[in-house]
C-alpha atoms as one frame of an Amber mdcrd trajectory, in Angstrom:
protein
  13.250  13.229  -5.039  11.663  15.158  -7.882   8.902  12.926  -9.152   8.224
  14.668 -12.426   8.220  18.146 -13.898   4.474  18.534 -13.712   2.435  17.370
 -10.750  -0.177  14.722 -11.570  -3.848  15.433 -11.153  -4.251  12.142  -9.286
  -2.100   9.646  -7.394  -3.258   6.016  -7.315  -1.577   3.798  -4.724  -2.083
   0.061  -5.270  -1.714  -1.968  -2.058  -1.677  -5.784  -1.865  -2.939  -5.745
   1.753  -4.554  -3.168   4.032  -1.561  -1.182   5.451   0.818  -1.593   2.491
  -0.271   1.786   1.146   0.855   3.388   4.399   4.100   1.420   4.629   5.024
   2.109   1.020   3.813   5.621   0.312   2.515   7.484   3.376   4.907  10.395
   2.895   4.217  10.602  -0.827   0.452  10.546  -0.315   0.726  13.236   2.361
   2.799  15.603   0.264   0.788  15.273  -2.914  -2.523  15.586  -1.064  -1.308
  18.798   0.583  -0.374  20.175  -2.831  -3.916  19.603  -4.084  -3.438  16.286
  -5.887  -6.292  13.784  -5.598  -5.214  10.558  -3.888  -6.903   7.222  -4.439
  -6.040   3.882  -2.860  -6.783   0.427  -4.230  -6.449  -2.430  -1.714  -6.369
  -5.751  -3.529  -6.773  -8.423  -0.818  -9.039  -8.601   2.212  -6.221  -9.141
   4.757  -7.940 -12.155   6.278  -4.870 -14.446   6.415  -2.892 -12.601   9.068
  -4.488 -14.472  12.010  -6.120 -17.700  10.812  -6.033 -19.292  14.266  -7.822
 -16.535  16.179 -11.254 -17.311  17.584 -11.760 -13.815  18.980 -11.060 -12.374
  15.542 -12.811 -14.677  13.042 -12.352 -13.945   9.366 -15.317 -11.598   8.876
 -14.484  -9.481  11.919 -10.816  -9.250  10.960 -11.627  -8.168   7.402 -13.989
  -5.447   8.663 -11.413  -4.150  11.125  -8.594  -4.102   8.593 -10.776  -1.983
   6.332 -11.522   0.395   9.202  -7.828   0.651  10.038  -7.017   1.619   6.466
  -9.746   4.240   6.263  -8.764   5.762   9.599  -5.058   5.933   8.785  -5.443
   7.675   5.460  -8.327   9.893   6.546  -5.787  11.653   8.779  -3.896  12.771
   5.678  -6.997  13.964   3.856  -7.976  10.881   1.859 -11.670  10.083   2.292
 -13.340   6.684   2.464 -14.866   7.355  -0.956 -11.363   7.368  -2.434 -10.494
   3.898  -1.118 -11.501   0.777  -3.050 -11.251  -2.759  -1.655 -11.226  -5.569
  -4.217 -11.725  -8.094  -1.389  -9.673 -10.844  -3.038  -8.342 -13.690  -0.880
  -5.288 -12.833   1.190  -2.611 -15.505   0.921  -3.932 -17.150  -2.232  -4.003
 -14.262  -4.641  -2.229 -16.275  -7.350  -5.547 -18.053  -7.960  -7.294 -14.716
  -8.611  -4.972 -13.018 -11.085  -7.730 -12.365 -13.620  -9.883 -10.613 -11.015
  -6.886  -8.656  -9.704  -5.918  -7.505 -13.173  -9.510  -6.529 -13.959  -9.822
  -4.526 -10.733  -6.564  -2.698 -11.331  -7.509  -1.914 -14.931 -10.845  -0.494
 -13.772  -9.136   1.724 -11.184  -6.752   3.017 -13.847  -9.566   3.764 -16.242
 -11.597   5.669 -13.647  -8.751   7.712 -12.173  -8.418  11.330 -13.337  -5.512
  12.092 -15.668  -2.660  12.935 -15.668  -2.109  10.034 -13.315   0.772   8.776
 -11.217   0.493   5.123 -10.173   2.475   3.623  -7.293   2.474  -0.181  -7.209
   4.446  -2.939  -5.442   7.850  -4.033  -6.676   8.288  -7.258  -8.643  11.318
  -7.875  -6.407   9.223  -8.014  -3.226   9.603 -11.289  -1.336   5.887 -11.656
  -0.479   4.016 -13.749  -3.089   0.848 -11.634  -2.918   2.927  -8.519  -3.555
   4.561 -10.083  -6.589   1.155 -11.081  -7.982  -0.137  -7.522  -7.584   3.069
  -6.167  -9.122   2.680  -8.471 -12.136  -1.006  -7.582 -12.591  -0.242  -3.870
 -12.312   2.614  -4.136 -14.797   0.358  -5.966 -17.268  -2.195  -3.156 -16.937
   0.205  -0.318 -17.754  -1.014   2.226 -20.265   0.761   4.920 -22.268   0.736
   8.372 -20.746   0.579   7.188 -17.122   3.617   7.607 -14.853   4.592   4.569
 -12.783   6.610   4.077  -9.619   7.124   0.852  -7.675   7.767   0.531  -3.960
   9.336  -2.268  -1.882   7.898  -3.666   1.347   9.407  -7.088   2.093  11.954
  -7.688   3.379  11.673  -4.583   5.552  14.404  -2.115   4.682  15.156  -3.591
   1.240  17.064  -1.315  -1.132  16.397  -1.507  -4.846  18.673  -0.773  -7.765
  17.793   2.462  -9.575  15.823   3.752  -6.620  14.634   7.278  -5.995  14.475
   8.469  -2.398  11.752  10.697  -1.020  13.362  12.179   2.073  11.000  12.592
   5.007  11.243  15.257   7.659  11.442  14.218  11.292   7.778  15.143  11.713
   6.725  13.216   8.607   8.624  10.190   9.831   6.977  10.318  13.264   3.521
  10.700  11.729   4.165   7.753   9.441   5.333   5.577  12.344   2.181   6.474
  14.272   0.087   5.610  11.213   1.724   2.192  10.855   1.177   1.452  14.525
  -2.473   2.480  14.202  -3.064  -0.791  12.321  -3.563  -2.488  15.647  -4.436
  -5.903  14.242  -0.967  -5.983  12.677   1.131  -4.815  15.619   0.141  -7.263
  18.340  -3.396  -6.547  19.576  -4.553 -10.039  18.545  -3.219 -12.252  21.306
  -5.051 -15.556  20.844  -3.169 -16.712  17.744   0.517 -17.339  18.580   1.238
 -18.159  14.943  -0.414 -15.011  13.642   1.373 -12.134  11.974   2.629  -9.136
  13.940   5.063  -6.432  12.940   8.087  -6.348  15.212   9.501  -3.148  16.679
  12.447  -3.398  14.283  10.135  -3.790  11.286   8.081  -0.750  12.269  11.341
   1.205  12.557  12.487  -0.013   9.136   9.169   0.913   7.562   9.320   4.422
   9.039  12.934   5.172   8.147  13.899   8.689   6.972  13.052   8.011   3.333
  10.565   6.265   1.100  12.043   4.310  -1.793  10.606   4.165  -5.297  11.748
   2.939  -8.692  10.454   4.657 -11.810   9.210   2.339 -14.569   9.562   3.312
 -18.180   8.091   1.668 -21.242
């Protein structure tokens, strides 16, 4: 996939939850960072709703750990903690915080160096928080900024008009390792049977040989 004729100065990846940036755009972030492009990540929610029944991982501890997981995963591809912003909005009830989400996204857009490429969730995503972030991002679009959207749920979804970024075998393996490094999301929390955990099949779908994007045009 050829993203555009001229490389952006900065890539901004907007993630509804901690780990969506890695699921949606790990390969893209890696390649652009290696080519000298600045990479920034905006995580909209705090991720606290994944294990509401855990006593070992109460809300505050889970939020702290999900932040650490995000910083660790993207630090390995050269993105520093200073380039990650957490809006800390409520996971699972983001529809009640659309004004705050839109304001946070608009601020990130304003502060990012230009020319800018923004990667945001797809409006066709089945997760309600993702659709809220997609709507807020779309409402914040500005002239002169390039936009791509990425799908997450359901895992393996294919979108009409998509562009494929083909990953090498090594890039795919590194991405799979990065996804699995979010330990709170792959089964390390055992005291909440109703909590969220990525299955082996979902991890495989999220680390398939390509990343999928759809270009948005005004």
